[in-house]
C-alpha positions as CSV (number, residue, x, y, z in Angstrom):
1,M,14.4,-7.7,-4.1
2,S,15.9,-9.4,-7.0
3,G,16.6,-6.9,-9.8
4,W,15.0,-3.9,-8.1
5,R,16.9,-0.6,-8.1
6,P,15.9,2.9,-6.9
7,L,15.9,5.6,-9.6
8,I,17.9,8.7,-9.1
9,A,16.5,12.0,-10.4
10,A,18.9,14.9,-10.3
11,S,17.5,18.2,-9.3
12,I,19.2,21.1,-11.0
13,L,18.1,23.8,-8.4
14,T,21.6,24.4,-7.3
15,A,23.3,23.9,-10.6
16,D,25.3,26.4,-12.6
17,F,22.7,27.8,-15.0
18,G,25.3,29.7,-17.0
19,H,26.4,26.2,-18.4
20,L,23.3,24.1,-18.6
21,D,25.0,21.9,-21.4
22,R,28.0,21.1,-19.1
23,V,25.5,20.4,-16.2
24,V,23.6,17.7,-18.2
25,R,26.6,16.1,-19.5
26,K,28.0,15.8,-16.0
27,L,24.7,14.4,-14.7
28,E,24.5,12.0,-17.5
29,R,28.1,10.8,-17.0
30,A,27.2,10.4,-13.3
31,G,24.5,7.9,-14.0
32,V,21.3,9.8,-13.1
33,D,18.1,8.1,-14.4
34,R,16.2,11.6,-14.9
35,L,16.4,15.3,-14.3
36,H,14.2,17.1,-11.7
37,L,13.2,20.4,-12.6
38,D,12.0,22.7,-10.1
39,V,9.6,25.5,-11.2
40,M,8.8,28.2,-8.7
41,D,6.7,31.3,-9.1
42,G,7.6,33.5,-5.9
43,H,3.9,33.1,-4.7
44,F,3.4,29.5,-3.8
45,V,6.9,29.4,-2.5
46,P,9.1,32.5,-1.6
47,N,11.6,31.6,-4.6
48,L,11.7,32.2,-8.4
49,T,13.3,29.8,-10.7
50,F,12.5,29.5,-14.4
51,G,9.6,28.7,-16.8
52,P,8.5,26.3,-19.6
53,D,11.3,27.8,-21.9
54,I,14.1,26.5,-19.7
55,V,12.3,23.0,-19.7
56,A,12.2,23.0,-23.4
57,A,16.0,23.7,-23.3
58,F,16.6,20.8,-21.1
59,R,14.6,18.7,-23.4
60,R,16.8,19.7,-26.5
61,L,19.8,19.0,-24.5
62,T,19.2,15.4,-23.2
63,A,17.1,12.3,-23.9
64,L,16.8,11.7,-19.9
65,P,13.4,11.8,-18.6
66,L,12.4,15.2,-17.5
67,D,10.3,15.5,-14.2
68,V,8.8,19.0,-13.8
69,H,7.7,19.9,-10.3
70,L,5.6,22.8,-10.1
71,M,5.7,24.9,-7.1
72,I,3.3,27.5,-8.2
73,D,-0.1,29.0,-7.4
74,R,-2.1,28.2,-10.5
75,P,-1.0,24.9,-12.1
76,A,-4.3,24.6,-14.0
77,L,-3.4,27.8,-16.0
78,Y,0.1,27.1,-16.8
79,T,0.3,23.3,-17.3
80,P,-0.5,23.5,-20.9
81,R,2.6,25.8,-21.5
82,F,4.9,23.0,-19.8
83,L,3.2,20.2,-21.6
84,A,4.4,21.9,-24.7
85,A,8.0,21.5,-23.6
86,S,7.7,17.8,-23.7
87,P,8.4,16.7,-20.1
88,D,7.9,13.1,-19.1
89,S,6.1,14.0,-15.8
90,I,4.5,17.0,-14.3
91,T,3.8,17.1,-10.5
92,F,2.3,20.0,-8.6
93,H,1.2,20.4,-5.0
94,V,-2.0,19.1,-3.4
95,E,-2.0,22.3,-1.2
96,V,-2.7,24.9,-4.2
97,D,-5.7,26.9,-3.6
98,E,-7.8,25.4,-6.4
99,P,-10.9,23.3,-6.3
100,D,-10.5,19.5,-6.1
101,E,-12.4,19.3,-9.2
102,T,-9.8,21.7,-11.1
103,K,-6.9,19.6,-9.7
104,A,-8.5,16.5,-11.2
105,E,-8.9,18.0,-14.5
106,T,-5.2,19.1,-14.6
107,L,-4.2,15.7,-13.8
108,A,-6.4,14.1,-16.7
109,A,-5.0,16.9,-19.1
110,I,-1.6,16.0,-18.2
111,R,-2.3,12.2,-18.7
112,A,-4.2,13.0,-21.9
113,S,-0.8,14.3,-23.3
114,R,0.9,11.2,-22.6
115,C,2.8,12.7,-19.6
116,A,2.9,11.1,-16.1
117,A,0.8,13.1,-13.7
118,G,1.6,13.6,-9.9
119,L,0.8,15.5,-6.8
120,A,3.3,16.5,-4.3
121,V,2.6,16.7,-0.4
122,S,4.7,19.1,1.7
123,P,5.8,18.2,5.2
124,G,3.2,20.0,7.1
125,T,0.3,18.4,5.1
126,A,-1.2,14.9,5.8
127,V,-0.6,12.6,3.0
128,E,-4.3,11.6,3.2
129,A,-4.8,15.0,1.1
130,V,-3.7,13.0,-2.0
131,R,-5.9,10.0,-1.6
132,P,-8.9,11.4,-3.2
133,F,-6.9,11.6,-6.5
134,I,-5.3,8.2,-6.4
135,G,-6.7,6.8,-9.4
136,A,-5.3,9.7,-11.6
137,L,-1.9,9.7,-10.4
138,D,1.4,8.2,-11.8
139,V,3.4,9.9,-9.2
140,I,3.2,10.8,-5.5
141,M,6.1,13.1,-4.3
142,V,6.7,13.3,-0.6
143,M,8.6,16.6,0.4
144,T,11.1,16.0,3.2
145,V,12.0,19.7,3.1
146,E,9.9,22.7,3.1
147,P,9.4,23.6,-0.6
148,G,11.2,26.5,-2.2
149,F,14.9,26.3,-1.6
150,G,17.8,23.7,-2.1
151,G,20.2,22.6,0.5
152,Q,17.8,21.9,3.4
153,H,18.1,19.1,5.9
154,F,15.8,15.9,5.5
155,I,12.9,15.9,7.6
156,S,12.7,12.3,8.9
157,P,9.0,12.3,10.3
158,A,7.7,13.3,6.8
159,A,9.5,10.3,5.1
160,A,7.0,8.0,6.7
161,K,4.3,9.3,4.5
162,M,5.8,7.2,1.7
163,R,4.5,4.1,3.3
164,S,0.8,4.9,2.8
165,A,1.5,6.4,-0.5
166,G,3.1,3.4,-1.9
167,E,0.3,1.3,-0.7
168,W,-2.4,3.4,-2.2
169,L,-0.7,3.3,-5.6
170,E,-0.3,-0.4,-5.3
171,G,-4.0,-0.9,-4.5
172,S,-5.3,1.4,-7.5
173,G,-4.0,-1.2,-9.8
174,M,-2.8,1.9,-11.9
175,G,0.9,1.5,-11.0
176,G,2.8,4.7,-10.3
177,L,5.9,5.7,-8.3
178,V,6.5,7.2,-5.0
179,H,9.2,10.0,-5.2
180,V,11.1,11.6,-2.3
181,D,12.3,15.0,-2.5
182,G,14.4,17.1,-0.2
183,G,17.6,16.5,1.7
184,V,18.3,13.1,0.1
185,N,22.1,12.1,0.0
186,R,24.1,9.1,1.0
187,D,23.5,9.8,4.8
188,T,19.5,9.9,4.3
189,A,19.1,7.5,1.5
190,K,18.6,4.4,3.5
191,E,15.6,6.0,5.5
192,A,14.1,7.0,2.2
193,G,14.4,3.4,0.9
194,Y,13.0,2.1,4.1
195,W,9.9,3.9,3.8
196,G,9.4,3.1,0.1
197,A,11.0,5.7,-2.0
198,E,11.2,4.4,-5.6
199,V,12.6,7.8,-7.0
200,C,15.1,9.5,-5.0
201,V,15.5,13.3,-5.8
202,V,19.1,14.3,-5.0
203,G,20.2,17.8,-5.5
204,S,22.8,20.0,-3.8
205,A,24.8,16.7,-2.8
206,L,25.7,16.4,-6.6
207,F,27.0,19.9,-6.8
208,Q,29.3,20.4,-3.8
209,R,32.7,21.5,-4.6
210,G,35.1,18.6,-4.7
211,Q,32.3,16.1,-4.6
212,D,32.3,13.3,-7.2
213,A,28.7,13.2,-8.6
214,A,29.0,9.6,-9.9
215,D,29.9,8.4,-6.3
216,E,27.2,10.2,-4.8
217,V,24.6,8.5,-7.2
218,L,26.3,5.3,-6.5
219,R,26.2,5.8,-2.6
220,V,22.5,7.0,-2.7
221,R,21.4,4.1,-4.8
222,E,23.2,1.7,-2.5
223,Q,21.8,3.1,0.6
224,A,18.2,3.3,-0.6
225,T,18.5,-0.4,-1.6
226,A,19.8,-1.4,1.6
227,G,16.8,0.6,3.3
228,R,14.3,-1.5,1.1
229,R,16.0,-4.5,2.0
230,Q,15.6,-3.8,5.7
231,A,11.9,-3.2,5.1
232,A,11.4,-6.4,3.5
233,T,12.9,-8.1,6.6
234,D,11.0,-5.9,8.8
235,D,14.1,-5.0,10.4
236,A,13.3,-1.3,11.1
237,P,16.1,1.5,11.1
238,T,16.9,3.4,14.2
239,A,14.6,6.3,14.6
240,G,13.7,6.8,18.2
241,P,12.5,4.2,20.6
242,G,11.4,1.0,18.8
243,G,12.2,2.6,15.3
244,P,9.5,3.5,12.8
245,P,6.5,0.9,12.2
246,R,7.0,-2.0,10.1
247,L,6.5,-1.4,6.5
248,R,4.8,-4.1,4.2
249,P,7.2,-4.5,1.3
250,R,5.6,-3.9,-2.2
251,P,5.7,-6.8,-4.5
252,E,8.4,-6.8,-7.1
């Protein structure tokens, strides 16, 4: 545990898009480690957000790493345009209706552009769906809400998928980070940390009226660290009779 700290990725889905420069400055002052940019096409999920031009605008506004989360039907087609916007990682959904060969080619293309490549898994999808791609992944993103809208509540059973995801990344020898996305705040971060979250995506909790974003970042980081400490001592948090299964801590 010595020296370990969870990374905080700020989702800008509920931010004020009329003042992106102010949003970025606020998040930088709050101490976030990266920005999480949700791209939705109205087909894969029933919501529309933005395209590569907005990602490029964020790139001009900040030196923070940009994590692009593609919730779109055809990532293979659009990934080159997002790569041109110079993000630091691109993650798309394992559930997209593309052949596994195409998904593997897209992951390889992302990596070839010196960008981290990831797959996201929705709450209703078994985490085993990402395992065939494990050697090509820098990110496994476990969704703890249904993709498409901000402000949803954390789905606890989905969080347990991070246990397997972390072990697979560790076993691959390629490194990589487990991200948790959806409903993460000071009240749920401890459970996220327990199951192995290394990057906590925090969204609406950072933009609530009257809420100090810096304080929320601090509390999420503290709680995620406390959860990881519980995992290291096999002291399971309360989650029904007996709590969740034990989690073997990953080496530091």
